[in-house]
VEXKE-825864 format. One record per residue (C-alpha): x, y, z; chain. Coordinates in nm, 3 decimals. Layout:
ATOM        px        py        pz   cadena
ATOM         X         Y         Z        A
...
# end
This chain:
ATOM        px        py        pz   cadena
ATOM     0.389     1.199    -1.205        A
ATOM     0.527     0.869    -1.074        A
ATOM     0.356     0.659    -0.811        A
ATOM     0.524     0.653    -0.471        A
ATOM     0.456     0.398    -0.198        A
ATOM     0.439     0.394     0.180        A
ATOM     0.438     0.072     0.380        A
ATOM     0.195     0.053     0.669        A
ATOM     0.357    -0.058     0.996        A
ATOM     0.202    -0.404     0.959        A
ATOM     0.346    -0.462     0.611        A
ATOM     0.625    -0.718     0.596        A
ATOM     0.945    -0.511     0.570        A
ATOM     1.088    -0.771     0.332        A
ATOM     0.838    -0.645     0.074        A
ATOM     0.980    -0.294     0.098        A
ATOM     1.340    -0.416     0.080        A
ATOM     1.278    -0.658    -0.208        A
ATOM     1.085    -0.396    -0.407        A
ATOM     1.362    -0.140    -0.362        A
ATOM     1.622    -0.400    -0.465        A
ATOM     1.424    -0.511    -0.769        A
ATOM     1.345    -0.161    -0.897        A
ATOM     1.573     0.106    -0.745        A
ATOM     1.369     0.383    -0.912        A
ATOM     1.066     0.311    -0.695        A
ATOM     1.020     0.533    -0.393        A
ATOM     0.890     0.299    -0.123        A
ATOM     0.906     0.441     0.228        A
ATOM     0.862     0.230     0.538        A
ATOM     0.640     0.332     0.829        A
ATOM     0.960     0.375     1.031        A
ATOM     1.095     0.622     0.771        A
ATOM     0.804     0.858     0.846        A
ATOM     0.772     0.761     1.215        A
ATOM     0.427     0.610     1.167        A
ATOM     0.479     0.300     1.379        A
ATOM     0.214     0.270     1.655        A
ATOM    -0.006     0.545     1.506        A
ATOM    -0.376     0.472     1.454        A
ATOM    -0.489     0.386     1.101        A
ATOM    -0.667     0.720     1.063        A
ATOM    -0.341     0.908     1.129        A
ATOM    -0.143     0.682     0.894        A
ATOM    -0.398     0.757     0.621        A
ATOM    -0.369     1.129     0.699        A
ATOM     0.010     1.119     0.670        A
ATOM    -0.015     0.935     0.337        A
ATOM    -0.261     1.198     0.214        A
ATOM    -0.028     1.481     0.320        A
ATOM     0.280     1.325     0.163        A
ATOM     0.119     1.163    -0.144        A
ATOM     0.234     0.800    -0.146        A
ATOM    -0.002     0.508    -0.194        A
ATOM    -0.031     0.319     0.134        A
ATOM     0.046    -0.054     0.102        A
ATOM    -0.088    -0.272     0.382        A
ATOM    -0.177    -0.624     0.490        A
ATOM    -0.454    -0.485     0.714        A
ATOM    -0.776    -0.600     0.553        A
ATOM    -0.973    -0.578     0.878        A
ATOM    -0.945    -0.220     1.010        A
ATOM    -0.779    -0.019     0.733        A
ATOM    -1.080    -0.036     0.497        A
ATOM    -1.305     0.090     0.779        A
ATOM    -1.083     0.394     0.839        A
ATOM    -1.040     0.447     0.466        A
ATOM    -1.418     0.458     0.408        A
ATOM    -1.464     0.691     0.708        A
ATOM    -1.201     0.923     0.564        A
ATOM    -1.377     0.944     0.229        A
ATOM    -1.717     0.984     0.395        A
ATOM    -1.586     1.287     0.586        A
ATOM    -1.483     1.452     0.259        A
ATOM    -1.113     1.377     0.288        A
ATOM    -0.919     1.208     0.010        A
ATOM    -0.652     0.941    -0.011        A
ATOM    -0.372     0.861    -0.255        A
ATOM    -0.503     0.502    -0.250        A
ATOM    -0.453     0.174    -0.067        A
ATOM    -0.366    -0.166    -0.212        A
ATOM    -0.414    -0.447     0.039        A
ATOM    -0.184    -0.742    -0.017        A
ATOM    -0.249    -1.087     0.130        A
ATOM    -0.045    -1.161     0.442        A
ATOM     0.082    -1.494     0.312        A
ATOM     0.128    -1.419    -0.057        A
ATOM     0.461    -1.504    -0.210        A
ATOM     0.714    -1.223    -0.172        A
ATOM     0.798    -1.242    -0.543        A
ATOM     0.431    -1.208    -0.643        A
ATOM     0.379    -0.908    -0.415        A
ATOM     0.691    -0.737    -0.548        A
ATOM     0.577    -0.809    -0.905        A
ATOM     0.238    -0.653    -0.831        A
ATOM     0.390    -0.340    -0.677        A
ATOM     0.633    -0.296    -0.965        A
ATOM     0.346    -0.341    -1.211        A
ATOM     0.135    -0.080    -1.031        A
ATOM     0.432     0.158    -1.041        A
ATOM     0.512     0.095    -1.407        A
ATOM     0.163     0.072    -1.554        A
ATOM    -0.055     0.319    -1.367        A
ATOM    -0.073     0.683    -1.267        A
ATOM    -0.133     0.821    -0.917        A
ATOM    -0.471     0.957    -1.029        A
ATOM    -0.589     0.601    -1.103        A
ATOM    -0.541     0.510    -0.738        A
ATOM    -0.683     0.828    -0.583        A
ATOM    -0.958     0.742    -0.334        A
ATOM    -0.939     0.373    -0.431        A
ATOM    -0.882     0.077    -0.206        A
ATOM    -0.821    -0.261    -0.367        A
ATOM    -0.750    -0.609    -0.242        A
ATOM    -0.507    -0.781    -0.471        A
ATOM    -0.694    -1.113    -0.504        A
ATOM    -0.486    -1.234    -0.795        A
ATOM    -0.201    -1.278    -0.548        A
ATOM    -0.416    -1.486    -0.316        A
ATOM    -0.502    -1.727    -0.600        A
ATOM    -0.134    -1.811    -0.635        A
ATOM    -0.099    -1.872    -0.264        A
ATOM    -0.424    -2.064    -0.215        A
ATOM    -0.497    -2.233    -0.552        A
ATOM    -0.844    -2.387    -0.597        A
# end
């Protein structure tokens, strides 16, 4: 089974567009596609769980809280990668394409990961 993606409403839409342009085989829905704009994080996570895509977000403040609460209540999640707000568009697209090409949906199930390698390129030491 191939990984599918869903952009949270706060995700830069340019990431969705650039990913689709770079790799047309990737299914990457926007929050607007599923009418998730203005829904609370818990409902966005529920919709992702119902439909199966991994939820990509910039929200490192509240999304992890709702994600952990979901798992604690016995619910599952297709997974959530959190990308830095100010990472380079090219690096974010590369990371998403790599996740799509090199992993399986089961590897992301009930996992939430910050993509710190992207932040290193934006804020070098």
